[in-house]
GULO-386603 format. One record per residue (C-alpha): residue number from 0; residue in one letter; chain; x, y, z. Coordinates in pm, whole numbers, always signed. Layout:
> NUM:A:A:X:Y:Z
...
//
This chain:
> 0:M:A:-1301:+1174:-1510
> 1:L:A:-1355:+832:-1670
> 2:E:A:-1687:+643:-1668
> 3:L:A:-1649:+269:-1616
> 4:P:A:-1896:-21:-1634
> 5:G:A:-2176:-15:-1379
> 6:G:A:-2180:+363:-1354
> 7:I:A:-1850:+374:-1165
> 8:R:A:-1643:+689:-1211
> 9:R:A:-1263:+708:-1188
> 10:V:A:-1094:+1033:-1091
> 11:T:A:-716:+1068:-1128
> 12:F:A:-503:+1301:-916
> 13:P:A:-136:+1393:-968
> 14:L:A:+147:+1274:-748
> 15:P:A:+491:+1438:-719
> 16:N:A:+662:+1097:-727
> 17:P:A:+636:+782:-943
> 18:P:A:+399:+656:-1072
> 19:G:A:+289:+1021:-1101
> 20:H:A:-81:+966:-1039
> 21:V:A:-334:+794:-815
> 22:H:A:-694:+694:-886
> 23:S:A:-1001:+743:-669
> 24:Y:A:-1322:+563:-751
> 25:L:A:-1681:+679:-707
> 26:L:A:-1925:+392:-678
> 27:P:A:-2297:+454:-723
> 28:G:A:-2478:+368:-401
> 29:R:A:-2842:+361:-299
> 30:T:A:-2839:+717:-165
> 31:G:A:-2527:+871:-317
> 32:W:A:-2167:+819:-419
> 33:I:A:-1924:+596:-230
> 34:V:A:-1574:+742:-270
> 35:V:A:-1287:+494:-246
> 36:D:A:-954:+658:-155
> 37:T:A:-888:+1030:-163
> 38:G:A:-550:+1118:-315
> 39:L:A:-250:+1285:-155
> 40:G:A:-334:+1593:+51
> 41:L:A:-167:+1846:-179
> 42:P:A:-269:+2211:-129
> 43:D:A:-525:+2209:-413
> 44:L:A:-681:+1869:-338
> 45:A:A:-996:+2005:-171
> 46:E:A:-1065:+2233:-467
> 47:R:A:-1009:+1947:-709
> 48:W:A:-1261:+1736:-517
> 49:R:A:-1507:+2023:-502
> 50:S:A:-1495:+2051:-881
> 51:V:A:-1537:+1675:-928
> 52:L:A:-1837:+1654:-697
> 53:L:A:-2006:+1955:-855
> 54:R:A:-1977:+1795:-1197
> 55:L:A:-2117:+1465:-1072
> 56:G:A:-2404:+1598:-867
> 57:G:A:-2576:+1409:-589
> 58:R:A:-2460:+1352:-233
> 59:T:A:-2159:+1162:-106
> 60:E:A:-2279:+864:+94
> 61:A:A:-1944:+742:+232
> 62:V:A:-1566:+761:+198
> 63:V:A:-1377:+431:+213
> 64:I:A:-1000:+400:+264
> 65:T:A:-831:+89:+123
> 66:H:A:-504:+152:+310
> 67:F:A:-315:+422:+497
> 68:H:A:-43:+509:+244
> 69:P:A:-31:+886:+188
> 70:D:A:-166:+890:-167
> 71:H:A:-475:+696:-55
> 72:V:A:-555:+840:+289
> 73:G:A:-390:+1181:+264
> 74:G:A:-701:+1381:+176
> 75:S:A:-961:+1192:+381
> 76:A:A:-1006:+1468:+641
> 77:D:A:-1048:+1725:+363
> 78:L:A:-1308:+1515:+182
> 79:A:A:-1499:+1442:+502
> 80:A:A:-1513:+1814:+579
> 81:L:A:-1620:+1898:+224
> 82:T:A:-1899:+1638:+201
> 83:G:A:-2001:+1563:+559
> 84:A:A:-1981:+1193:+468
> 85:P:A:-1858:+932:+717
> 86:V:A:-1513:+785:+659
> 87:Y:A:-1469:+407:+683
> 88:Q:A:-1130:+246:+745
> 89:G:A:-1014:-93:+867
> 90:D:A:-919:-131:+1234
> 91:V:A:-567:-256:+1165
> 92:D:A:-514:+6:+898
> 93:Y:A:-627:+294:+1116
> 94:E:A:-399:+178:+1398
> 95:Q:A:-103:+188:+1160
> 96:C:A:-222:+522:+1024
> 97:Q:A:-200:+664:+1375
> 98:Q:A:+138:+502:+1437
> 99:V:A:+285:+658:+1125
> 100:W:A:+100:+985:+1060
> 101:G:A:-11:+1053:+1415
> 102:S:A:+342:+1030:+1556
> 103:R:A:+617:+1288:+1519
> 104:D:A:+870:+1014:+1590
> 105:W:A:+802:+778:+1301
> 106:E:A:+1074:+895:+1062
> 107:R:A:+1340:+880:+1334
> 108:K:A:+1221:+535:+1437
> 109:T:A:+1230:+413:+1078
> 110:A:A:+1580:+553:+1025
> 111:A:A:+1704:+371:+1338
> 112:W:A:+1537:+52:+1218
> 113:L:A:+1699:+84:+873
> 114:A:A:+2037:+137:+1040
> 115:L:A:+1978:-189:+1232
> 116:H:A:+1948:-356:+892
> 117:G:A:+2276:-216:+768
> 118:V:A:+2179:+116:+607
> 119:P:A:+2472:+359:+653
> 120:G:A:+2406:+657:+878
> 121:P:A:+2411:+926:+605
> 122:V:A:+2177:+720:+386
> 123:A:A:+1939:+657:+677
> 124:E:A:+1936:+1031:+754
> 125:A:A:+1861:+1119:+391
> 126:I:A:+1576:+867:+398
> 127:R:A:+1444:+1021:+721
> 128:L:A:+1436:+1369:+569
> 129:A:A:+1273:+1249:+247
> 130:G:A:+1004:+1063:+441
> 131:A:A:+932:+1362:+666
> 132:A:A:+854:+1573:+359
> 133:Y:A:+533:+1376:+305
> 134:R:A:+389:+1440:+650
> 135:R:A:+241:+1779:+564
> 136:F:A:+42:+1619:+281
> 137:V:A:-139:+1369:+504
> 138:R:A:-459:+1489:+668
> 139:Y:A:-632:+1170:+768
> 140:A:A:-981:+1151:+918
> 141:R:A:-973:+1090:+1292
> 142:H:A:-1189:+818:+1448
> 143:P:A:-1325:+669:+1125
> 144:L:A:-1603:+411:+1134
> 145:P:A:-1445:+63:+1153
> 146:L:A:-1458:-163:+851
> 147:R:A:-1404:-539:+871
> 148:E:A:-1385:-842:+646
> 149:G:A:-1727:-961:+535
> 150:E:A:-1909:-637:+612
> 151:R:A:-2078:-431:+340
> 152:V:A:-2066:-70:+235
> 153:D:A:-2396:-28:+56
> 154:R:A:-2389:-333:-175
> 155:W:A:-2010:-378:-183
> 156:E:A:-1852:-655:+27
> 157:V:A:-1534:-584:+221
> 158:V:A:-1244:-825:+162
> 159:A:A:-918:-825:+357
> 160:L:A:-613:-830:+127
> 161:P:A:-305:-787:+351
> 162:G:A:+42:-762:+200
> 163:H:A:+103:-423:+42
> 164:A:A:-23:-292:+376
> 165:D:A:-111:-506:+677
> 166:G:A:-469:-380:+688
> 167:H:A:-530:-341:+315
> 168:L:A:-898:-380:+220
> 169:G:A:-1080:-415:-110
> 170:L:A:-1444:-394:-215
> 171:V:A:-1613:-663:-428
> 172:R:A:-1946:-666:-609
> 173:D:A:-2065:-866:-910
> 174:G:A:-1714:-980:-1001
> 175:V:A:-1558:-633:-977
> 176:L:A:-1280:-564:-723
> 177:V:A:-1192:-210:-621
> 178:A:A:-837:-312:-554
> 179:G:A:-642:-21:-405
> 180:D:A:-278:-120:-452
> 181:H:A:-334:-494:-412
> 182:L:A:-314:-553:-789
> 183:L:A:-144:-331:-1047
> 184:L:A:-63:-370:-1416
> 185:G:A:+286:-314:-1552
> 186:I:A:+444:-283:-1207
> 187:T:A:+419:-500:-897
> 188:P:A:+289:-350:-572
> 189:A:A:+559:-284:-314
> 190:V:A:+559:-540:-33
> 191:G:A:+797:-426:+239
> 192:L:A:+884:-508:+598
> 193:W:A:+848:-207:+831
> 194:P:A:+879:-144:+1206
> 195:D:A:+586:-268:+1418
> 196:A:A:+430:-444:+1118
> 197:R:A:+331:-806:+1067
> 198:P:A:+640:-1030:+1058
> 199:D:A:+590:-1191:+715
> 200:P:A:+422:-941:+479
> 201:L:A:+521:-1131:+166
> 202:G:A:+363:-1447:+306
> 203:D:A:+48:-1245:+374
> 204:Y:A:+56:-1102:+23
> 205:L:A:+102:-1436:-150
> 206:A:A:-196:-1572:+45
> 207:S:A:-401:-1267:-62
> 208:L:A:-302:-1324:-425
> 209:E:A:-410:-1687:-401
> 210:R:A:-743:-1577:-258
> 211:T:A:-786:-1317:-534
> 212:A:A:-723:-1580:-800
> 213:S:A:-1000:-1795:-649
> 214:L:A:-1271:-1525:-644
> 215:G:A:-1372:-1553:-1010
> 216:L:A:-1330:-1180:-1068
> 217:R:A:-1386:-1027:-1411
> 218:L:A:-1242:-680:-1345
> 219:A:A:-1013:-511:-1095
> 220:L:A:-991:-134:-1054
> 221:P:A:-643:-48:-923
> 222:G:A:-512:+261:-749
> 223:H:A:-263:+322:-1031
> 224:G:A:-265:+235:-1400
> 225:D:A:-526:+70:-1618
> 226:P:A:-817:-155:-1521
> 227:I:A:-726:-523:-1501
> 228:A:A:-945:-744:-1720
> 229:D:A:-812:-1074:-1579
> 230:P:A:-753:-1020:-1205
> 231:G:A:-696:-1388:-1135
> 232:G:A:-438:-1415:-1410
> 233:R:A:-262:-1100:-1290
> 234:A:A:-257:-1236:-934
> 235:R:A:-86:-1551:-1058
> 236:E:A:+165:-1346:-1261
> 237:I:A:+260:-1142:-953
> 238:A:A:+295:-1457:-743
> 239:A:A:+531:-1602:-1007
> 240:H:A:+730:-1279:-1004
> 241:H:A:+782:-1308:-629
> 242:A:A:+883:-1672:-662
> 243:D:A:+1161:-1556:-897
> 244:R:A:+1259:-1275:-660
> 245:L:A:+1279:-1518:-370
> 246:Q:A:+1527:-1727:-568
> 247:A:A:+1730:-1415:-652
> 248:T:A:+1728:-1315:-285
> 249:L:A:+1849:-1659:-180
> 250:A:A:+2125:-1645:-443
> 251:A:A:+2242:-1312:-298
> 252:L:A:+2318:-1484:+34
> 253:D:A:+2666:-1595:-66
> 254:G:A:+2787:-1778:+245
> 255:R:A:+2861:-1495:+486
> 256:P:A:+2608:-1296:+692
> 257:R:A:+2448:-1023:+483
> 258:T:A:+2239:-731:+603
> 259:G:A:+1917:-639:+432
> 260:Y:A:+2087:-328:+296
> 261:E:A:+2370:-532:+142
> 262:V:A:+2127:-771:-23
> 263:S:A:+1919:-479:-150
> 264:L:A:+2223:-345:-336
> 265:V:A:+2235:-673:-530
> 266:L:A:+1862:-690:-598
> 267:F:A:+1805:-318:-663
> 268:P:A:+2139:-181:-790
> 269:D:A:+1984:+127:-952
> 270:A:A:+1779:+253:-654
> 271:D:A:+1983:+570:-605
> 272:A:A:+1738:+821:-454
> 273:P:A:+1677:+799:-77
> 274:M:A:+1311:+696:-106
> 275:Q:A:+1398:+439:-374
> 276:R:A:+1657:+282:-144
> 277:R:A:+1409:+291:+144
> 278:F:A:+1160:+83:-53
> 279:A:A:+1438:-139:-189
> 280:V:A:+1555:-230:+162
> 281:A:A:+1198:-287:+288
> 282:E:A:+1115:-507:-12
> 283:T:A:+1438:-702:+29
> 284:L:A:+1361:-760:+397
> 285:S:A:+1015:-894:+317
> 286:H:A:+1174:-1152:+87
> 287:L:A:+1442:-1241:+339
> 288:E:A:+1181:-1292:+609
> 289:R:A:+976:-1512:+374
> 290:L:A:+1288:-1725:+322
> 291:V:A:+1330:-1745:+700
> 292:A:A:+967:-1857:+736
> 293:L:A:+1028:-2123:+468
> 294:G:A:+1340:-2247:+648
> 295:Q:A:+1566:-2146:+359
> 296:A:A:+1744:-1861:+541
> 297:A:A:+1835:-1775:+898
> 298:R:A:+1833:-1441:+1078
> 299:A:A:+2076:-1339:+1352
> 300:G:A:+2132:-1014:+1539
> 301:D:A:+2318:-869:+1836
> 302:G:A:+2091:-569:+1902
> 303:R:A:+2308:-346:+1686
> 304:R:A:+2289:-523:+1350
> 305:V:A:+2063:-785:+1190
> 306:A:A:+2205:-1017:+924
> 307:Y:A:+2085:-1313:+720
> 308:T:A:+2250:-1632:+592
> 309:A:A:+2131:-1916:+372
> 310:A:A:+2008:-2204:+586
//
C-alpha cells in the first residue's frame, strides 16, 4: 500500500495479463474511505481486500467504479458484501456492464462482429474463447447508485471522460484527478470500437483529452503505472500520438477497400495472441471511424463484410 498526498492510499492488485497490475485508490472522506475501483475478481480478491481494510481501519463510506472493464469492476460485488458500502457507477457504464457481463451471448456477438470486419473465422473463435475466460472473474454489483457528471461523492466532483469506455468517469478535487484508465504513463489507453457502443470513440476520447488539458490539474492517479505529475501535458502527448496514428491508418488505405482486420495487420503487425488481435482490430476501427467522421475515409458494407477506403 502506498500513501499519496492528501492522505490518499493506493492499493495494487495483480492481473494475469499485461500490464500485470491494477491500482485501486482509497480517498479519505468525511465518514470513511471512498474506494475507487476494485480489481479483477480473482479467487483471493476478497481476502486481499479484507487485509487491506483491516490495516487501514475505519469504515468504507462508498465504492466508486470509473468504468466497467473487468479489472476495475470485477470485484465490486465482493467489496460491497465485505464492507456494506454502497456502490456508485455511471448510468451509461452500468448499462454496458450489463450488456457485456450480464449476457451469456456477448462473446459470440463480438466474434460475429469481428468477422463482419474481416477477422477470419478461426481467429474470431480463438478471440471468443479467450474473452469468455474472463467472465468468471467479474462479479459486478447489481443496481448500483447512479453517478452523473457534476455530482459529488463526498467532496470529489464527478467528471465524464468518455473514450476508453463510453461511460468512463473520473473524480476531481483540488487539482487531483482519480483517472481510471483515461490517462496512463508509458502506454496509451486502448480506445476501441465495439458492438453497441458510441459510433466515434476516438472522437469522444480526443474531446475528453482536450477537456483534461483545460482543467489545470496538478496530479492524476491512473489505474495502471505511476502518478502523472503533468496531466495536461500528458493529455496533449496522447492526443498527438493519436494524430500520428490517424495518419498511419489513412496511409494503410492503399486504394482498394480494406477491412478493419486487414488494416490492423499493418498497424499492429506483432499482435499475435487472440486478445492482442482483438484489441488491435478494435483500436484500428476507432481510428477508421474517426477518419470517416473527418471525411477522410469512407465506409461501405453489404451486410456480410465492412470495408474502408480513403475518401
